[in-house]
N, CA, C and O of each residue as an XYZ file, in Angstrom:
368
protein
N       8.817     -3.755     17.890
C       7.663     -4.642     17.725
C       6.827     -4.213     16.542
O       7.205     -3.285     15.826
N       5.697     -4.864     16.316
C       4.822     -4.491     15.200
C       4.223     -3.105     15.406
O       4.048     -2.645     16.534
N       3.915     -2.457     14.296
C       3.330     -1.112     14.374
C       1.980     -1.181     15.082
O       1.216     -2.126     14.887
N       1.696     -0.190     15.893
C       0.410     -0.126     16.567
C      -0.682      0.076     15.523
O      -0.443      0.686     14.481
N      -1.876     -0.431     15.799
C      -3.012     -0.236     14.904
C      -3.225      1.268     14.688
O      -3.267      2.041     15.645
N      -3.358      1.663     13.435
C      -3.619      3.067     13.144
C      -2.358      3.896     12.967
O      -2.416      5.044     12.526
N      -1.217      3.307     13.312
C       0.038      4.055     13.173
C       0.601      3.852     11.770
O       0.577      2.740     11.242
N       1.101      4.914     11.173
C       1.664      4.807      9.823
C       3.006      4.082      9.883
O       3.768      4.231     10.838
N       3.272      3.309      8.862
C       4.545      2.612      8.725
C       5.489      3.524      7.961
O       5.107      4.093      6.938
N       6.722      3.671      8.446
C       7.651      4.551      7.739
C       8.565      3.744      6.813
O       9.238      2.807      7.244
N       8.574      4.126      5.537
C       9.408      3.462      4.535
C      10.186      4.546      3.801
O       9.594      5.464      3.234
N      11.506      4.440      3.809
C      12.362      5.468      3.175
C      12.011      6.875      3.649
O      12.109      7.839      2.890
N      11.598      6.982      4.917
C      11.270      8.291      5.470
C       9.886      8.802      5.093
O       9.520      9.924      5.445
N       9.105      7.975      4.369
C       7.738      8.365      3.995
C       6.768      7.584      4.870
O       6.895      6.367      4.999
N       5.801      8.272      5.473
C       4.791      7.569      6.268
C       3.746      6.967      5.332
O       3.145      7.666      4.517
N       3.541      5.653      5.465
C       2.584      4.942      4.627
C       1.485      4.372      5.525
O       1.761      3.641      6.476
N       0.237      4.718      5.209
C      -0.895      4.324      6.058
C      -1.365      2.887      5.821
O      -2.504      2.652      5.418
N      -0.462      1.929      6.079
C      -0.800      0.528      5.856
C      -1.883      0.065      6.834
O      -2.776     -0.690      6.450
N      -1.813      0.508      8.086
C      -2.806      0.098      9.083
C      -4.206      0.559      8.682
O      -5.186     -0.166      8.849
N      -4.279      1.782      8.149
C      -5.560      2.336      7.699
C      -6.097      1.515      6.521
O      -7.296      1.253      6.426
N      -5.194      1.121      5.635
C      -5.552      0.307      4.470
C      -6.084     -1.044      4.937
O      -7.105     -1.522      4.443
N      -5.385     -1.653      5.891
C      -5.815     -2.956      6.416
C      -7.178     -2.853      7.088
O      -8.023     -3.736      6.938
N      -7.384     -1.770      7.830
C      -8.672     -1.577      8.504
C      -9.807     -1.461      7.486
O     -10.898     -1.988      7.702
N      -9.544     -0.772      6.384
C     -10.559     -0.571      5.347
C     -10.949     -1.883      4.669
O     -12.064     -2.024      4.165
N     -10.016     -2.846      4.663
C     -10.266     -4.110      3.965
C     -10.463     -5.294      4.912
O     -10.403     -6.449      4.491
N     -10.701     -4.997      6.201
C     -10.843     -6.059      7.198
C     -11.930     -7.066      6.821
O     -11.765     -8.269      7.022
N     -13.046     -6.566      6.270
C     -14.142     -7.487      5.916
C     -14.375     -7.529      4.406
O     -15.488     -7.782      3.946
N     -13.318     -7.279      3.649
C     -13.409     -7.293      2.182
C     -13.440     -8.732      1.668
O     -13.074     -9.658      2.391
N     -13.880     -8.922      0.411
C     -13.871    -10.260     -0.185
C     -12.465    -10.855     -0.211
O     -11.461    -10.144     -0.170
N     -12.430    -12.179     -0.280
C     -11.180    -12.936     -0.250
C     -10.139    -12.434     -1.252
O      -8.966    -12.284     -0.908
N     -10.564    -12.176     -2.485
C      -9.617    -11.756     -3.539
C      -8.887    -10.471     -3.154
O      -7.685    -10.338     -3.386
N      -9.619     -9.531     -2.569
C      -9.016     -8.260     -2.162
C      -8.070     -8.464     -0.982
O      -7.002     -7.855     -0.916
N      -8.474     -9.328     -0.053
C      -7.595     -9.587      1.098
C      -6.320    -10.300      0.649
O      -5.251    -10.085      1.220
N      -6.434    -11.149     -0.376
C      -5.260    -11.823     -0.929
C      -4.304    -10.796     -1.521
O      -3.094    -10.872     -1.306
N      -4.847     -9.835     -2.268
C      -4.017     -8.765     -2.839
C      -3.332     -7.970     -1.732
O      -2.160     -7.610     -1.840
N      -4.081     -7.705     -0.671
C      -3.522     -6.945      0.454
C      -2.367     -7.723      1.102
O      -1.358     -7.137      1.495
N      -2.525     -9.042      1.208
C      -1.448     -9.883      1.758
C      -0.206     -9.818      0.877
O       0.917     -9.733      1.374
N      -0.421     -9.859     -0.444
C       0.702     -9.759     -1.385
C       1.380     -8.397     -1.238
O       2.607     -8.298     -1.242
N       0.562     -7.351     -1.108
C       1.086     -5.991     -0.909
C       1.985     -5.958      0.330
O       3.100     -5.440      0.285
N       1.483     -6.518      1.434
C       2.250     -6.532      2.691
C       3.564     -7.285      2.523
O       4.603     -6.859      3.027
N       3.508     -8.426      1.800
C       4.704     -9.225      1.567
C       5.718     -8.426      0.737
O       6.912     -8.423      1.037
N       5.231     -7.752     -0.302
C       6.098     -6.904     -1.131
C       6.776     -5.839     -0.279
O       7.975     -5.600     -0.418
N       6.011     -5.201      0.599
C       6.555     -4.162      1.484
C       7.655     -4.761      2.367
O       8.732     -4.185      2.524
N       7.358     -5.924      2.935
C       8.315     -6.562      3.845
C       9.647     -6.825      3.150
O      10.707     -6.696      3.762
N       9.590     -7.198      1.863
C      10.820     -7.520      1.138
C      11.356     -6.351      0.328
O      12.278     -6.512     -0.472
N      10.778     -5.173      0.536
C      11.285     -3.981     -0.131
C      10.971     -3.929     -1.623
O      11.629     -3.211     -2.376
N       9.967     -4.691     -2.044
C       9.572     -4.713     -3.457
C       8.479     -3.664     -3.681
O       7.304     -3.990     -3.845
N       8.898     -2.401     -3.684
C       7.923     -1.310     -3.672
C       7.167     -1.144     -4.981
O       5.993     -0.775     -4.979
N       7.829     -1.414     -6.094
C       7.162     -1.304     -7.393
C       6.072     -2.374     -7.513
O       4.976     -2.110     -8.008
N       6.398     -3.596     -7.047
C       5.417     -4.684     -7.061
C       4.258     -4.366     -6.120
O       3.100     -4.647     -6.429
N       4.583     -3.776     -4.966
C       3.550     -3.400     -3.993
C       2.581     -2.396     -4.616
O       1.367     -2.495     -4.440
N       3.135     -1.438     -5.340
C       2.311     -0.419     -6.006
C       1.412     -1.071     -7.060
O       0.245     -0.702     -7.197
N       1.951     -2.031     -7.796
C       1.167     -2.734     -8.822
C      -0.005     -3.476     -8.190
O      -1.092     -3.535     -8.765
N       0.217     -4.042     -7.006
C      -0.839     -4.768     -6.290
C      -1.950     -3.798     -5.885
O      -3.131     -4.138     -5.955
N      -1.570     -2.590     -5.462
C      -2.565     -1.570     -5.101
C      -3.391     -1.166     -6.323
O      -4.607     -0.997     -6.241
N      -2.703     -1.015     -7.458
C      -3.405     -0.659     -8.699
C      -4.436     -1.727     -9.052
O      -5.541     -1.423     -9.502
N      -4.046     -2.989     -8.837
C      -4.940     -4.109     -9.116
C      -6.174     -4.022     -8.211
O      -7.303     -4.218     -8.661
N      -5.939     -3.724     -6.929
C      -7.043     -3.604     -5.971
C      -7.968     -2.454     -6.350
O      -9.189     -2.551     -6.226
N      -7.366     -1.372     -6.811
C      -8.136     -0.177     -7.164
C      -9.066     -0.445     -8.343
O     -10.136      0.155     -8.445
N      -8.652     -1.355     -9.238
C      -9.461     -1.632    -10.418
C     -10.540     -2.689    -10.151
O     -11.315     -3.031    -11.044
N     -10.582     -3.204     -8.909
C     -11.602     -4.198     -8.559
C     -12.976     -3.535     -8.506
O     -13.152     -2.499     -7.865
N     -13.943     -4.143     -9.183
C     -15.282     -3.553     -9.274
C     -16.006     -3.512     -7.925
O     -16.924     -2.716     -7.726
N     -15.581     -4.380     -7.004
C     -16.316     -4.510     -5.751
C     -15.912     -3.584     -4.621
O     -16.510     -3.641     -3.547
N     -14.907     -2.723     -4.830
C     -14.452     -1.913     -3.692
C     -15.395     -0.753     -3.388
O     -16.045     -0.201     -4.275
N     -15.445     -0.405     -2.111
C     -16.298      0.690     -1.639
C     -15.546      2.014     -1.737
O     -14.334      2.037     -1.950
N     -16.269      3.100     -1.581
C     -15.652      4.430     -1.636
C     -14.557      4.605     -0.568
O     -13.465      5.072     -0.891
N     -14.830      4.238      0.705
C     -13.767      4.367      1.721
C     -12.528      3.532      1.381
O     -11.398      3.957      1.624
N     -12.752      2.341      0.816
C     -11.624      1.493      0.425
C     -10.830      2.156     -0.694
O      -9.599      2.148     -0.695
N     -11.562      2.727     -1.643
C     -10.928      3.419     -2.776
C     -10.054      4.565     -2.260
O      -8.931      4.759     -2.725
N     -10.581      5.316     -1.299
C      -9.829      6.442     -0.727
C      -8.577      5.949     -0.009
O      -7.506      6.543     -0.134
N      -8.719      4.855      0.746
C      -7.567      4.302      1.476
C      -6.478      3.856      0.501
O      -5.294      4.110      0.724
N      -6.891      3.185     -0.588
C      -5.914      2.729     -1.581
C      -5.246      3.916     -2.261
O      -4.025      3.938     -2.416
N      -6.038      4.901     -2.665
C      -5.507      6.071     -3.369
C      -4.462      6.785     -2.515
O      -3.420      7.210     -3.014
N      -4.758      6.911     -1.221
C      -3.817      7.538     -0.292
C      -2.493      6.783     -0.270
O      -1.423      7.379     -0.387
N      -2.580      5.461     -0.118
C      -1.367      4.649     -0.022
C      -0.614      4.612     -1.355
O       0.615      4.557     -1.368
N      -1.348      4.644     -2.482
C      -0.689      4.703     -3.800
C       0.174      5.965     -3.884
O       1.326      5.903     -4.314
N      -0.381      7.106     -3.476
C       0.387      8.364     -3.498
C       1.626      8.246     -2.609
O       2.713      8.681     -2.991
N       1.456      7.655     -1.419
C       2.575      7.500     -0.486
C       3.633      6.556     -1.062
O       4.831      6.808     -0.936
N       3.185      5.470     -1.694
C       4.131      4.506     -2.281
C       4.907      5.128     -3.438
O       6.078      4.807     -3.641
N       4.265      6.017     -4.199
C       4.974      6.710     -5.288
C       6.110      7.563     -4.716
O       7.181      7.672     -5.314
N       5.858      8.163     -3.553
C       6.912      8.950     -2.899
C       8.038      8.034     -2.428
O       9.217      8.355     -2.575
N       7.655      6.877     -1.856
C       8.649      5.900     -1.391
C       9.556      5.501     -2.554
O      10.780      5.477     -2.424
N       8.929      5.186     -3.700
C       9.678      4.727     -4.870
C      10.580      5.837     -5.415
O      11.724      5.583     -5.792
N      10.062      7.065     -5.457
C      10.890      8.158     -5.987
C      12.078      8.443     -5.076
O      13.138      8.856     -5.548
N      11.907      8.223     -3.757
C      13.033      8.432     -2.835
C      14.042      7.298     -2.922
O      15.236      7.495     -2.700
N      13.544      6.097     -3.253
C      14.427      4.925     -3.304
C      15.244      4.920     -4.603
O      16.356      4.393     -4.648
N      14.680      5.510     -5.643
C      15.353      5.484     -6.950
C      16.645      6.282     -6.900
O      16.684      7.367     -6.319
N      17.698      5.756     -7.504
C      18.932      6.540     -7.587
C      18.675      7.776     -8.433
O      17.860      7.725     -9.354
N      19.345      8.881     -8.149
C      19.133     10.092     -8.943
C      19.410      9.816    -10.414
O      20.413      9.185    -10.747
N      18.554     10.270    -11.275
C      18.707     10.033    -12.705
C      19.955     10.753    -13.228
O      20.266     11.876    -12.831
N      20.637     10.083    -14.108
C      21.822     10.699    -14.732
C      21.379     11.861    -15.605
O      20.425     11.741    -16.374
N      22.057     12.958    -15.488
C      21.681     14.129    -16.300
C      22.153     13.939    -17.723
O      21.938     14.810    -18.567
């Protein structure tokens, strides 16, 4: 079933705090919630690079609060780990 509220979502063996991110943006302006929806859609379809780009966009929004900034920064770090694990090993 769906992840419990507050439970981290596991992607490529990396725990990603999507629930925490959603909680931080529950009452955010429409534009930020739209970005969050796009992020979730990217995650669902395994488009991790696009998901990361959406987070970067949210982070550059002038209207975000400090707790929101922290939540995004945390998930950005986690998504970078997801992407590095998903990438095929670089040819030497």
